[in-house]
C-alpha positions in Angstrom: -62.2 -88.0 28.0 -64.7 -88.0 24.5 -66.6 -84.4 25.8 -65.1 -80.8 25.0 -65.2 -79.7 28.5 -64.9 -82.1 32.0 -67.3 -82.7 34.7 -66.7 -81.8 38.2 -68.3 -83.0 41.3 -68.2 -80.5 44.8 -68.8 -82.6 47.6 -68.6 -82.5 51.1 -70.6 -82.6 54.2 -73.3 -79.8 54.3 -72.0 -76.6 55.9 -68.4 -77.2 53.8 -68.8 -74.2 51.1 -69.8 -76.7 48.3 -72.4 -74.1 47.0 -70.3 -71.1 46.9 -67.3 -72.6 45.9 -69.0 -73.8 43.0 -70.5 -70.3 42.2 -67.7 -69.0 42.0 -65.8 -71.5 39.6 -68.6 -70.7 37.4 -68.2 -67.3 37.6 -64.6 -67.6 36.3 -65.5 -70.4 33.6 -68.8 -70.4 32.7 -70.0 -74.0 33.2 -73.2 -75.2 34.5 -73.8 -75.7 38.2 -76.4 -78.0 39.2 -77.3 -78.2 42.7 -78.7 -81.6 43.0 -80.7 -80.7 46.4 -82.2 -77.8 44.2 -82.8 -80.1 41.5 -84.3 -82.5 43.3 -86.9 -79.9 44.5 -87.2 -78.3 41.3 -87.6 -81.6 39.0 -89.1 -83.2 41.8 -87.1 -86.2 41.4 -88.0 -87.2 45.6 -90.1 -90.3 46.6 -91.4 -87.7 49.6 -90.2 -86.4 52.8 -88.6 -87.1 55.6 -89.8 -85.7 58.6 -87.0 -86.9 60.9 -83.9 -85.4 59.0 -86.0 -82.5 57.6 -85.4 -83.3 54.2 -86.7 -84.7 50.9 -86.0 -88.8 50.3 -83.7 -88.0 47.1 -84.7 -91.3 44.5 -80.8 -91.8 43.0 -82.6 -93.1 39.7 -84.5 -89.9 38.5 -81.5 -87.9 39.8 -79.4 -90.1 37.4 -81.6 -90.2 34.8 -82.1 -86.3 34.9 -78.4 -85.9 34.6 -77.2 -88.3 32.2 -77.4 -86.0 29.1 -76.0 -82.8 30.9 -73.3 -84.3 32.2 -72.9 -85.9 28.5 -72.6 -82.7 27.0 -70.1 -81.4 29.4 -69.1 -78.3 31.6 -71.0 -79.1 34.4 -70.0 -78.8 38.0 -72.3 -81.1 40.7 -72.6 -79.6 43.9 -74.1 -82.6 46.3 -73.4 -83.7 50.1 -72.7 -87.4 49.0 -71.4 -88.9 45.9 -71.8 -93.0 46.2 -74.4 -93.2 43.6 -73.3 -91.0 40.6 -72.1 -94.3 38.3 -67.9 -94.6 38.0 -66.6 -97.8 39.5 -68.5 -101.3 37.6 -69.5 -104.2 38.9 -69.2 -107.5 36.2 -70.2 -110.7 36.8 -67.2 -113.2 37.7 -68.3 -115.0 34.4 -66.8 -112.3 32.3 -63.4 -112.4 30.5 -61.1 -110.1 30.7 -61.6 -108.8 26.8 -65.5 -108.7 27.5 -65.0 -106.5 30.5 -62.3 -104.1 28.5 -65.0 -104.2 25.9 -68.0 -102.8 28.1 -65.8 -100.6 29.9 -64.8 -98.7 27.0 -69.0 -98.4 26.3 -69.4 -96.8 29.0 -68.0 -92.9 30.1 -67.7 -91.9 33.6 -69.5 -88.9 34.8 -66.7 -86.7 36.1 -63.6 -86.0 35.5 -62.8 -84.5 38.9 -64.3 -85.0 42.4 -63.8 -82.3 45.2 -64.1 -83.2 48.6 -64.5 -80.3 51.0 -63.9 -80.8 54.6 -64.2 -78.1 57.3 -62.8 -78.1 60.9 -65.5 -79.5 63.2 -66.2 -76.5 65.0 -66.5 -74.2 62.3 -68.6 -76.7 60.4 -71.0 -76.9 64.0 -71.0 -73.1 63.8 -72.3 -72.5 59.9 -74.9 -75.3 60.4 -76.2 -74.1 63.8 -76.4 -70.8 61.8 -78.2 -72.4 59.2 -80.7 -72.7 61.9 -80.5 -76.6 61.5 -82.0 -78.5 64.4 -79.3 -80.0 67.1 -79.8 -83.7 65.9 -78.9 -82.9 62.0 -76.1 -80.7 63.2 -74.2 -83.5 66.0 -75.3 -85.9 62.9 -73.2 -83.8 60.1 -70.2 -82.7 62.5 -70.1 -86.9 62.9 -69.9 -87.3 59.3 -67.2 -84.7 58.9 -65.3 -86.4 62.2 -65.4 -89.7 60.5 -64.5 -88.5 57.1 -67.7 -90.3 55.6 -67.9 -88.2 52.7 -64.1 -88.6 52.2 -63.9 -92.3 52.2 -66.9 -92.5 49.8 -65.7 -90.5 47.5 -62.3 -92.6 47.9 -64.6 -95.9 47.5 -66.1 -94.8 44.5 -63.7 -93.1 42.2 -60.5 -93.6 40.9 -58.0 -92.3 43.7 -56.2 -90.2 40.6 -59.8 -87.7 40.0 -60.1 -87.5 44.0 -59.0 -84.1 46.0 -59.8 -83.4 49.3 -59.0 -80.0 49.9 -59.9 -77.4 53.4 -62.5 -74.9 53.2 -62.4 -73.2 56.9 -61.8 -69.7 55.2 -62.2 -67.3 52.6 -58.9 -67.8 51.7 -58.8 -71.5 51.4 -62.2 -71.0 49.4 -59.8 -68.8 46.8 -57.1 -70.8 46.7 -59.8 -73.9 46.3 -61.4 -72.2 43.4 -58.2 -71.2 41.7 -57.1 -74.7 41.4 -60.1 -76.0 40.1 -60.4 -73.3 37.6 -56.4 -73.8 36.6 -57.2 -77.7 36.0 -60.2 -76.9 34.4 -58.6 -74.7 31.8 -55.7 -77.2 31.5 -57.8 -80.2 30.7 -59.9 -77.6 28.1 -57.1 -76.4 26.3 -55.8 -80.1 25.8 
């Protein structure tokens, strides 16, 4: 890592506590909190509205372009319910030599130094989403995503195993423990 401060991605199904966790981490260590959903609205990083899913259609290229300079500086904690479109794993043509691939990898920087996937018990998640006023279809889709561990699988496929941590987020005690863990990790990395 050539940045002075690390970048952290906190991901998970909607309703798992990503935003609250990020806000508490920011209060403790002063990182910049980027809620991708808010950024999409504020900076018009979308290609319209999806009536069926009741949300903006995110333009992943626009989001990545908007985040590039912020993340290059380090000290950011990004909050989003997906993770597989952020740069990390690279695919090279089969004709590239090992030496060429290694050179290209040295030129590329990964965005995140830690990826946290928050998980919540399905019944509790259902109740949280219901309290938010989500339509039944959206609640069902998100609970099914949690049951099938879609976000966990995305993170494990998109990032190196050693930077992905899956943490429970069912209670205030879980959240406090998660915040303490993330803060301790960030402080340790910043002191090196």
